[in-house]
C-alpha positions in Angstrom: -71.2 -31.8 94.9 -69.5 -30.8 91.6 -69.4 -27.9 89.3 -68.5 -27.7 85.7 -65.5 -25.7 84.4 -67.5 -23.6 82.0 -68.8 -21.0 84.4 -65.8 -20.8 86.7 -67.8 -21.6 89.8 -67.8 -24.5 92.2 -69.6 -25.7 95.3 -68.0 -27.5 98.2 -68.9 -29.7 101.1 -67.1 -29.9 104.4 -65.9 -33.2 105.9 -66.6 -34.7 109.3 -63.9 -32.5 110.8 -65.5 -29.3 109.5 -66.4 -26.4 111.6 -69.5 -26.6 113.9 -72.7 -25.6 112.2 -74.4 -22.6 113.6 -75.9 -19.3 112.7 -74.4 -17.5 109.7 -71.6 -15.1 110.3 -71.7 -11.5 109.3 -71.8 -11.0 105.5 -68.9 -8.6 105.5 -65.3 -9.7 105.4 -62.6 -9.0 108.1 -62.1 -5.3 108.9 -58.4 -5.6 108.2 -59.0 -6.7 104.6 -57.3 -4.2 102.2 -58.9 -3.2 99.0 -57.4 -1.4 96.0 -58.8 -0.2 92.7 -62.6 0.2 92.5 -63.7 -1.7 95.6 -67.4 -1.0 94.8 -67.4 -3.4 91.9 -66.1 -6.3 94.0 -69.0 -8.4 95.3 -68.2 -11.5 97.4 -71.2 -13.9 97.6 -72.5 -14.7 101.1 -72.2 -18.4 100.7 -74.2 -21.1 102.4 -75.5 -20.3 105.9 -74.0 -22.3 108.7 -71.1 -23.7 106.6 -67.6 -23.0 105.5 -68.2 -22.7 101.8 -66.5 -21.9 98.5 -67.9 -18.6 97.2 -65.7 -17.9 94.2 -63.4 -19.9 91.9 -60.9 -18.8 89.3 -59.3 -21.3 86.9 -55.7 -20.6 86.1 -55.4 -23.2 83.3 -52.0 -21.9 82.1 -50.3 -22.7 85.4 -52.5 -25.5 86.7 -54.2 -23.8 89.7 -57.8 -23.4 91.0 -57.9 -20.2 93.0 -60.7 -20.1 95.6 -62.3 -17.7 98.0 -64.1 -19.2 101.0 -66.3 -17.7 103.6 -66.8 -18.9 107.1 -70.6 -18.8 107.8 -70.3 -20.9 111.0 -70.6 -19.6 114.5 -67.0 -20.3 115.4 -63.5 -19.5 114.0 -61.8 -22.1 111.8 -58.1 -22.6 111.3 -55.7 -24.1 108.7 -58.1 -24.8 105.9 -57.3 -27.7 103.6 -58.9 -27.8 100.2 -59.1 -31.0 98.1 -60.1 -31.0 94.5 -61.3 -34.2 92.9 -61.3 -34.1 89.1 -63.7 -36.3 87.1 -63.9 -37.4 83.5 -66.9 -39.4 82.2 -67.9 -40.3 85.8 -64.4 -41.5 86.8 -62.0 -39.8 89.2 -58.8 -39.1 87.3 -57.0 -36.8 89.8 -57.1 -35.8 93.5 -54.9 -33.1 95.0 -54.9 -31.1 98.2 -53.6 -27.8 99.5 -53.4 -25.9 102.7 -52.3 -22.6 101.1 -55.0 -20.3 102.6 -54.6 -16.9 104.0 -55.5 -15.8 106.7 -54.7 -18.9 108.6 -57.5 -18.3 111.1 -60.9 -17.3 109.7 -63.4 -15.8 112.0 -67.2 -16.0 111.5 -68.3 -14.0 108.5 -64.8 -13.6 107.2 -63.2 -14.8 103.9 -59.9 -16.4 103.1 -58.0 -16.9 99.8 -56.5 -20.2 98.7 -55.5 -22.3 95.7 -55.1 -25.9 94.7 -52.8 -27.2 92.0 -53.8 -29.8 89.4 -52.3 -31.4 86.3 -55.4 -32.2 84.2 -56.7 -29.9 81.5 -59.9 -28.3 83.0 -60.7 -26.8 79.6 -61.8 -30.2 78.3 -65.5 -30.6 77.8 -65.6 -33.9 79.7 -64.0 -32.5 82.9 -65.9 -31.6 86.1 -64.5 -31.2 89.6 -65.5 -31.2 93.3 -64.0 -29.0 95.9 -64.0 -30.1 99.5 -62.9 -28.0 102.5 -61.6 -29.3 105.8 -60.7 -26.8 108.5 -58.6 -27.6 111.6 -58.9 -26.5 115.1 -57.8 -22.9 115.8 -54.3 -22.4 117.2 -54.1 -19.1 118.9 -50.5 -18.6 117.8 -51.8 -18.4 114.2 -54.1 -15.4 114.9 -51.6 -12.8 113.9 -53.2 -10.5 111.4 -51.0 -7.6 110.2 -52.4 -4.7 108.3 -51.5 -4.3 104.6 -51.0 -1.1 102.5 -50.6 -1.4 98.7 -48.2 1.1 97.2 -48.1 0.1 93.5 -49.9 -2.4 91.2 -48.2 -3.3 87.9 -46.6 -6.5 86.9 -45.9 -6.8 90.6 -47.9 -5.6 93.6 -45.7 -3.9 96.2 -46.5 -2.4 99.5 -46.0 -2.6 103.3 -47.3 -4.8 106.1 -47.5 -3.6 109.7 -47.7 -5.4 113.0 -50.6 -3.6 114.7 -50.6 -5.9 117.7 -48.8 -5.6 121.0 -46.8 -8.8 120.5 -43.9 -9.8 118.4 -45.1 -11.2 115.0 -43.0 -14.1 113.7 -42.7 -15.2 110.1 -43.0 -16.3 107.5 -45.6 -13.5 107.2 -47.8 -14.7 104.4 -49.7 -12.4 102.0 -52.5 -13.1 99.5 -54.2 -11.0 96.9 -57.5 -11.8 95.2 -57.6 -10.2 91.8 -60.8 -9.0 90.0 -61.3 -7.5 86.5 -62.9 -4.1 85.8 -66.4 -5.5 86.2 -65.6 -7.2 89.5 -65.3 -10.8 88.2 -62.9 -12.9 90.2 -59.8 -13.9 88.3 -57.5 -15.6 90.7 -55.2 -15.4 93.8 -51.5 -14.9 94.1 -49.3 -15.4 97.2 -46.0 -14.2 98.7 -44.3 -13.6 102.0 -43.0 -10.4 103.6 -39.3 -9.6 103.3 -38.9 -9.5 107.0 -38.6 -12.6 109.2 -40.4 -11.0 112.1 -42.0 -7.7 113.1 -41.8 -6.0 116.5 -45.1 -4.4 117.7 -45.7 -1.3 115.5 -43.0 -2.2 113.0 -43.5 -2.1 109.3 -42.1 -4.5 106.6 -42.3 -4.7 102.9 -43.6 -7.2 100.3 -43.8 -7.9 96.6 -46.3 -10.2 94.9 -45.5 -11.2 91.3 -48.7 -11.3 89.2 -47.2 -13.0 86.1 -50.0 -12.9 83.5 -52.8 -12.3 86.0 -54.4 -8.8 85.7 -55.4 -7.1 88.9 -57.4 -4.0 88.1 -59.2 -4.4 91.5 -58.1 -6.5 94.4 -58.4 -7.6 98.0 -55.4 -8.4 100.2 -54.9 -10.2 103.5 -51.9 -11.3 105.5 -51.1 -13.7 108.4 -48.3 -14.1 110.9 -47.6 -16.0 114.0 -47.4 -15.0 117.7 -45.1 -17.7 119.2 
């Protein structure tokens, strides 16, 4: 299934290794998701029942990235999502790229994750369309570390703290992702970084900085992932 670049949306299909189909998950995102700005204007579509599906796409044409938000509407958790983008021109495939840059690394039923896929073609061309395909892996319990995030300041950078709320040591790199939305709640794109600390003891707090470059982030959602080895 494909979607044109004009409206900034895309549909996606899962491969044969996709998560088991089942009843839709809850429509709300993970409880540990952190919002800043005016959270009331941020609306994340529910997606397709019974599938891991792309629910929002942002095109960063200046840096060559498709930012995506996916929702797990299956009955089971999924792990290590891989996204592949296939770019078409006049019915021909001109580029295929993949990425596993998704946070959180384990996505429970009803939860969302933030990712991005790089490309080199100019998606602003009128003859360009693209397909997005999602392929999750089996869940590895060691990847279930989900620290809490607190945002302290949003400017050209987003700075804040990340806390290990579990009873186990959390190993790094501790990845962080922010999904940015404009004043009306329109999804603009995702940015990623890692915490300054290599690991966090139970109850310990670390710090982070995410550089936005030219992406505005009036309103945002943040999530993080670590490891329990």
